[in-house]
N, C-alpha and C positions, 0 to 999 in steps of 0.2 A: 580770442585772437592771439596769435603768437607774435612776440616782439622779434624784430630783426636786429642783427648785429652787423656792423660794417667791418670788413676785413680787406686789407690792401694786399693784392697779389704780389708775391716775391719775385715773380718773373717779369710781369709787364707793368707793375705799379698801378693797376686800375683798382678802383674801389668796388667791392662786391658786397651785396647784402645776403646774409644767411639767416634763416629762422634760428632764434637763440636756442631752441630745443634740438637743433640739428648740428650745432657747432662741433660736437664731439665726433660726428660722422665726417667732418671735413667739408668738402665741397669742391666744385670745379669753377675756375674763373670764367665768367661770362664772355670775356674778351679773347684770351689766349687758349682757353680750354685745358689749362694745366691744373693740377691739384693745388688747392689753396694752402694745404698743410702737407708738405712733402718731406719734412725732415731736413730742410736746408734753409739757410738764412738769406735774408734780403741783403743786397749790397747798397749801402746808403751813399748817396751823392747829394750835392747841393740841389740838384734838380728834383729829387724825389723825397728827400728827408721830411719836408713839411707834410707832404701827403701821408706818409707812414705815421708821423707823430700826431697829426691833427684829425685825420680821417678814419683812423682805426679805433674801434670801440674796445679793443683788447689792449692790454699794456704791450709796449714795445721794449724788448730787452736788447741793449746795444753793447756789443763787444768793440771797444776802441783799441786798435792795435796798429802795428807797423811791421812790415816784412823783415826789417833788420833786427827786430827785437826778439831775442832768444826766449824770454819768458812768455811773450805773446805766442810764439810758435808752439811752445809746450802747453799752453792753455787752450789752444784751438781745438784739439780733440775733445777736451772736457766740455767746451761750449757746444760742440756738435752733438755730444751725448745728451746734454741737457735739452737740446732742441727735440730730439727724438722722444725724450721722456715727458716733456712738459707741454708740447704743442697739444691742443690749440688754446691752452689757457693764456698764452702770450704769443706775440709775433717776435721772432728773433732776427736780429740784423747785425751786420758788421760795418764798422766805420774805419777805413784805412786812413789813419791820421796824417800820413805823408801825402797821399793823393788828394785828400779833402781837408787841407789845412784850415780853411775858413770855417768849415763846419766844426772841426775839432776845437778851434778857438772859441766858437760860440758857446761850447760847453766847458770851456776852460780846462781842457784835458792837459794835465801837467805831468802825469806819469802813465805808463802803459804796462800791462793791460789795465784798462779800467772798464767796468761794467756799469751801465746806466739802466735805470728803469724809467720809462717815459709813459705817463698816463695823461690823456686829453691834452697833449701838446706840452706838458710840463714835466720836468725832471722831478721824480719823487724819491729816488734812491741812487746811491753811487757807492761802488766798492772798487778800490784800487788793489792791484796785485793778483797773483795767481791763486786760484782756489781749487780744491779737489771737487769732484762731482758732488759729493755729499754736502760740502760746505756751500757750493753754489746753489744746490737745490734748497737747502735750509734757508739761505739768505733770500732767494727768490720767493719762496712760499710766503714769507712775511710781507712781501711787497707786491705780489701779483694776485693775491687772493681777492 
């Protein structure tokens, strides 16, 4: 019998179950019918963050950023490249610290950009500052394996 893995859809925030041996093939959301792994990040808000953090069986990698932040804007393409390379080993999400100040405060975000790794609802790693793609990949491989 194949184990199933819960994955939260980046479009509609619904929880989906996939056979663990089919995770690499992606999947389609049972609710909105969009691809579960499409190379784009989820947008975290107070209303959906807990679902992504606690209902996902794969780690959630969060880019904490703000629109006015130059380093955040320069890091965004790197984060997007990491999504395309590392999905489905992790779910990638973005947290706009200006629009979601309470959520940012929950994680005590003091500088941006900051990347968090959340597993089973708990923060397991944090890295502040801009990284190159190779630095980000190396850092993530030690925390999402």
